[in-house]
C-alpha angles and dihedrals in degrees: 000000000000090000090055090048090050091050092049093047092047091050093048097045102040107116115250114248120237112274101199142030089257089061096045110126094020123111113215114221145149112283112282116204123199142141120253142160121251104242103173139010108215098181140319096306105020131074143158119236127192120223109181105310095338127097113209120196111216137189110201106248121239098021145078118201123200115275113258091254091053128085106273096020096103091044092054091049091046091053091053091043092054099037105036111019110120093000128132110247140179110237121206098195111198099171128016118216123220119253107325096347116116123261122202122253146152109230124205124202121182089341093309123119106226092210092055093044093052091050092044090054091050092248097119143021124245109241109210091186088068103048141346105240126163091196091058092046091052092045092052092047090051092050092048094049092048091043091231123170113325090013093060090084129058115259102358113203112243113229093242090060089046086055090050101254133112099230144027111292096244127076120223113267108260095024 
């Protein structure tokens, strides 16, 4: 009986392997929630947090900010530098990357979701391929209507097109 239970538990709790090139290098897992300190801002949607002695490279889930060489890229990074650098945050890690590869997480600072705030300020696009999120949809609509940030110009180029692809780089969790 205990061998059967062990087999069932092992089958249920074995992490799912990546199913696409976009997920290569990412370990799928249940959401892990912890507090950390923002140690480095890489760009407008990527950062490194420190939990204890461990550095964790994170891409903010649900969004794609302009590349640093694009219009708006430096502004998105500057916002995170000013707002989040050195701050204590709550990390909702959805996928952990291997070694120095980015994992996926929503990051909360003083009750504010950084993904939603970047989109609301017009500093990033909502990526529906990554996650269904009404808050991100509403934030993007608000930024578009107010012509904030990337929406202040006609026909802004999404970063995924700038990189030469047709969609955000991440696949939706569970796809």
